[in-house]
C-alpha positions in Angstrom: 14.5 15.7 6.8 12.1 13.9 9.1 9.4 13.8 6.3 12.0 12.5 3.9 12.7 9.5 6.2 9.0 8.7 6.3 8.9 8.8 2.5 11.5 6.0 2.4 9.3 3.6 4.3 7.0 1.2 2.5 3.9 3.2 3.5 5.6 6.4 2.3 6.4 4.8 -1.0 2.8 3.6 -1.4 1.2 6.9 -0.3 0.7 8.2 -3.9 -1.2 5.0 -4.7 -3.2 5.4 -1.5 -4.1 9.0 -2.5 -5.2 7.9 -5.9 -7.3 5.0 -4.6 -9.0 7.2 -2.0 -9.6 9.8 -4.8 -11.0 7.1 -7.1 -13.4 5.9 -4.4 -14.5 9.4 -3.4 -15.2 10.4 -7.0 -17.3 7.4 -7.9 -19.2 7.4 -4.6 -19.9 11.1 -5.0 -21.2 10.7 -8.6 -23.3 7.7 -7.6 -25.0 9.4 -4.7 -25.4 12.7 -6.6 -26.9 11.0 -9.7 -29.2 8.9 -7.7 -30.5 11.6 -5.4 -29.6 15.1 -6.7 -29.2 14.8 -10.4 -31.0 18.1 -11.0 -28.5 20.2 -9.1 -25.4 21.6 -10.9 -23.0 21.2 -8.0 -21.6 17.8 -9.0 -19.1 18.9 -11.6 -17.5 21.7 -9.4 -17.2 19.3 -6.5 -15.5 16.8 -8.8 -13.0 19.4 -10.0 -12.2 20.4 -6.4 -11.6 16.7 -5.4 -9.5 16.2 -8.6 -7.4 19.3 -7.8 -6.8 18.2 -4.2 -5.7 14.7 -5.4 -3.4 16.1 -8.1 -1.8 18.5 -5.6 -1.3 15.6 -3.1 0.3 13.3 -5.7 2.5 16.1 -7.0 3.5 16.8 -3.4 4.6 13.3 -2.8 6.4 13.2 -6.1 8.3 16.3 -5.2 9.2 14.8 -1.9 10.8 11.8 -3.6 12.5 13.9 -6.3 14.0 16.3 -3.7 15.2 13.3 -1.8 17.0 12.0 -4.9 18.7 15.4 -5.4 20.1 15.7 -1.9 22.1 13.4 0.2 25.5 11.7 0.1 27.0 10.6 -3.1 29.1 7.7 -1.7 28.1 4.4 -3.1 27.5 2.7 0.3 24.9 -0.1 0.5 22.6 2.0 2.6 22.8 5.0 0.2 22.1 2.7 -2.8 19.0 1.2 -1.0 17.8 4.7 0.0 18.1 6.0 -3.6 16.4 2.9 -4.9 13.5 3.4 -2.5 13.2 7.1 -3.6 13.3 6.2 -7.3 10.5 3.6 -6.7 8.5 6.2 -4.8 9.0 8.7 -7.6 7.9 6.2 -10.3 4.8 5.3 -8.2 4.1 9.1 -7.9 4.3 9.5 -11.7 2.0 6.5 -12.3 -0.5 7.8 -9.7 -0.5 11.2 -11.3 -1.3 9.7 -14.6 -4.1 7.7 -12.9 -5.6 10.8 -11.3 -5.5 12.7 -14.6 -7.0 9.7 -16.4 -9.8 9.4 -13.8 -10.5 13.2 -14.0 -10.7 13.3 -17.8 -14.4 12.2 -18.0 -15.4 15.1 -15.8 -14.0 17.4 -18.5 -15.8 15.9 -21.4 -19.0 14.2 -20.0 -21.9 15.3 -17.8 -21.7 13.4 -14.5 -25.2 12.0 -14.6 -25.7 11.0 -18.2 
């Protein structure tokens, strides 16, 4: 329940976007460094997959947090309950958008060589 209250804050609602932006930065910095210095080694693609998996799990976790918050709670249409559910819906939508962004960013690692 305590984690659910944190999810309803502005920072909690933006946490999926923050996870995606950190993931995006890490992937591109890692590829830039690896291709500039260590392009002969074959460890770039496995590291990218590990980072992509961690980001996907993080975004899915925040999405589940918002979804579970929507499924529980009072059903009375009080103003505070309506605001709470709206915040949770916005957080869930942001989680879905962030998940699509993580997958979209990870697709090139599936089809392309990192240093080509």
